[in-house]
C-alpha positions in Angstrom: -0.1 -0.1 0.3 2.9 2.4 0.7 3.9 2.1 -2.9 0.7 3.4 -3.6 1.3 6.8 -1.5 2.6 9.7 -3.5 3.8 13.1 -1.9 3.4 15.9 -4.4 5.1 19.4 -3.7 4.0 22.1 -5.5 6.4 25.0 -6.6 8.4 24.3 -4.0 10.9 27.5 -3.5 13.8 26.3 -1.4 15.5 23.1 -2.8 16.4 22.1 1.0 13.3 21.7 2.0 12.8 18.8 -0.7 15.6 17.0 0.9 14.2 17.6 4.2 10.7 16.4 3.1 12.5 13.5 1.3 14.1 12.3 4.5 10.6 12.4 6.7 9.1 10.2 3.7 11.8 7.7 3.8 11.2 7.3 7.7 7.9 6.6 7.3 8.4 4.1 4.6 7.1 6.5 1.5 9.5 6.8 -1.4 7.3 8.5 -4.3 8.1 11.9 -4.6 6.7 14.6 -7.4 7.9 17.7 -7.7 5.6 20.2 -9.5 7.3 23.2 -11.3 10.0 23.6 -8.7 11.6 26.8 -8.3 14.9 25.3 -8.3 15.9 21.6 -8.7 17.6 19.7 -6.1 21.4 20.1 -5.5 23.9 19.2 -2.9 22.2 21.5 -0.5 19.1 19.0 -0.7 21.4 16.0 -0.7 22.9 16.8 2.2 19.6 17.1 4.2 18.1 14.6 2.7 20.8 12.1 4.6 20.1 8.6 4.0 17.1 9.5 1.7 18.9 10.6 -1.4 17.5 7.7 -3.6 14.0 9.3 -2.8 15.2 12.7 -3.9 17.1 11.0 -7.0 14.1 9.3 -8.0 11.7 12.4 -8.0 9.7 12.5 -10.7 9.5 16.5 -12.1 6.3 17.7 -13.9 5.0 21.2 -15.1 1.6 20.8 -13.6 -0.5 19.6 -10.4 -2.9 18.0 -12.7 0.1 16.2 -14.1 1.2 14.9 -10.9 -2.7 13.4 -9.8 -4.2 12.5 -13.0 -3.8 8.7 -12.3 -4.8 8.8 -8.8 -8.0 7.8 -7.1 -7.9 9.9 -4.1 -6.2 13.4 -3.7 -5.9 15.2 -0.6 -4.5 18.6 -0.2 -3.2 20.5 2.7 -4.5 23.4 3.7 -4.5 25.9 6.9 -6.7 28.6 5.5 -10.4 29.1 5.5 -11.9 29.0 2.1 -15.2 30.9 0.8 -16.6 27.5 -0.1 -15.7 24.9 2.4 -14.3 21.7 1.1 -14.7 18.3 2.9 -12.3 18.3 5.2 -10.3 15.5 7.4 -8.1 15.5 10.2 -4.5 14.1 10.2 -5.7 10.6 11.4 -8.7 10.8 9.0 -6.2 11.4 6.3 -4.0 8.5 7.4 -7.1 6.4 7.5 -8.4 7.5 4.2 -5.1 6.9 2.3 -4.1 3.8 3.7 -7.6 2.4 2.8 -8.1 3.6 -0.6 -4.1 3.2 -1.5 -4.7 -0.7 -1.4 -6.5 -0.1 -4.8 -4.9 2.6 -6.5 -2.2 5.5 -6.4 -3.3 8.0 -4.0 -1.6 11.7 -3.3 -1.1 13.8 -0.5 -0.1 17.6 -2.1 1.5 20.0 -0.4 1.7 23.7 -1.7 4.5 26.5 -1.6 6.0 27.4 1.8 4.8 31.1 1.8 1.2 30.6 0.4 0.2 27.1 0.0 -1.9 25.7 -2.7 -4.2 27.7 -4.9 -7.8 27.8 -4.8 -7.8 26.4 -8.2 -5.6 23.3 -7.0 -7.3 22.9 -4.4 -10.5 22.6 -6.0 -8.4 19.4 -7.8 -8.3 17.7 -4.3 -11.2 15.4 -3.1 -10.5 16.4 0.6 -8.6 19.0 2.4 -6.4 18.4 5.3 -5.5 20.7 7.9 -2.7 20.1 11.0 -4.5 21.4 14.3 -1.4 23.1 15.5 -1.2 25.5 18.2 -3.5 28.7 17.2 -0.9 30.9 19.0 2.4 29.5 17.3 1.3 27.0 14.5 4.4 27.4 12.5 4.7 24.2 10.5 7.7 23.7 8.0 7.5 21.9 4.7 8.9 18.8 6.3 7.2 18.8 9.5 3.8 18.8 7.6 5.0 16.0 5.2 6.5 14.2 8.5 3.3 14.4 10.5 0.9 13.4 7.7 2.9 10.7 6.2 3.5 9.1 10.1 -0.6 8.7 10.2 -0.4 7.2 7.0 2.2 4.7 8.4 0.4 4.2 11.7 -2.9 3.3 9.7 -1.1 1.0 7.5 0.5 -0.9 10.2 -2.7 -1.2 12.2 -4.4 -2.5 8.8 -1.3 -5.0 8.8 -1.9 -6.2 12.4 -5.8 -6.5 12.1 -5.0 -8.9 9.2 -2.5 -11.1 11.0 -5.2 -11.1 13.9 -7.6 -12.0 11.5 -5.6 -14.7 9.8 -4.7 -16.0 13.3 -8.3 -16.7 14.0 -9.8 -17.7 11.1 -7.0 -19.3 8.7 -9.2 -19.7 5.5 -10.4 -15.8 5.5 -9.5 -14.2 2.2 -8.8 -10.5 1.1 -11.1 -10.5 -1.7 -13.9 -11.7 0.9 -13.0 -8.4 3.0 -13.3 -6.3 -0.1 -16.3 -7.8 -1.7 -19.1 -5.3 -2.4 -17.0 -2.3 -2.1 -16.9 0.9 -4.5 -14.4 1.3 -7.2 -13.6 5.2 -7.6 -12.8 6.5 -11.1 -8.9 8.2 -11.3 -8.8 12.1 -11.5 -8.5 12.0 -15.3 -11.8 10.5 -15.6 -13.6 12.9 -13.6 -12.2 15.9 -14.9 -13.5 14.4 -18.2 -16.7 14.4 -16.5 -16.4 18.0 -15.1 -15.8 19.3 -18.6 -18.4 17.4 -20.1 -20.8 18.7 -17.2 -19.6 22.2 -18.1 -20.0 21.8 -21.6 -23.7 20.9 -21.3 -24.5 23.4 -18.8 -23.2 25.8 -21.5 -25.3 24.4 -24.2 -28.5 24.4 -22.4 -27.8 28.4 -21.5 -27.5 27.5 -17.7 -24.0 28.8 -17.8 -23.0 31.9 -20.0 -19.3 31.6 -21.4 -18.6 35.3 -21.1 -20.0 35.1 -17.4 -19.7 31.6 -16.1 -19.8 33.0 -12.3 -18.6 30.0 -10.0 -21.3 27.1 -11.1 -18.6 24.7 -11.8 -16.6 25.4 -8.4 -20.0 24.5 -6.5 -20.6 21.4 -9.1 -17.2 20.4 -8.3 -17.5 20.7 -4.4 -20.8 18.7 -4.7 -19.7 15.6 -6.3 -16.2 15.8 -4.4 -18.2 15.5 -1.3 -20.7 12.8 -3.1 -17.5 10.7 -4.9 -19.6 8.6 -7.1 -18.0 5.6 -8.0 -17.4 4.1 -11.4 -20.8 3.1 -12.4 -22.5 6.0 -11.2 -20.2 8.4 -12.9 -20.9 6.7 -16.3 -24.5 6.8 -15.7 -24.1 10.6 -15.2 -21.9 10.9 -18.4 -25.0 8.9 -20.0 -27.4 11.7 -18.7 -25.1 14.3 -20.0 -24.7 12.7 -23.7 -28.8 12.4 -23.7 -28.8 16.5 -22.5 -26.4 17.0 -25.9 -28.3 15.0 -28.0 -31.7 16.6 -27.0 -30.2 20.0 -27.4 -28.7 19.2 -30.8 -31.9 18.2 -32.3 -33.8 21.3 -31.2 -30.9 23.2 -33.1 
């Protein structure tokens, strides 16, 4: 499961933070680091702070946008310490660790950290299914990037270890039990790439019906994203919704 967990650092300005983040990851058994449009590439200073985790740093993937970093992920959690005009589904660190360890059994999952000074933008946060905030001391909530990576990586590892122990205990009691029985009936979620296609289709359909004016789109799609990220439709439900949108497209075309 830990191999499916991806730590994504967006637009990091100080390469030393990349090295410290890599070290924090490796201590918790994580190795997949993605750098999105870094201000500077990892250098000797970053390697020095990575200490024994230079392999994590050396194997880091570098991409231009956050979308590229998460397009094959089934779950994306963005870190945010700021209150937003439109509240998003929130997790605390413990809940984040549980959600990622559960879904990480099925597909890649991403934990996204923003810029040291300003965090993630609203557009970037809207690409996430959940937001997570570390409940630090309100009188002194100064957490640097590596500290945040360490804290949330720890919660992921603790849930992973608890799940391993629970599985071991179950096998001891019921030697004939199987993982497939435990997973029977679980919903499969679509990857980010598929859900983005759905949102594009949804927006296109609303424009065709006149519900959204291209020159004045407002925040309709932001609210739509919030609604469906909260509902998290599974693969079958998303296909049904795409079918509904296709019928709307056909109806509007016939009227024209």
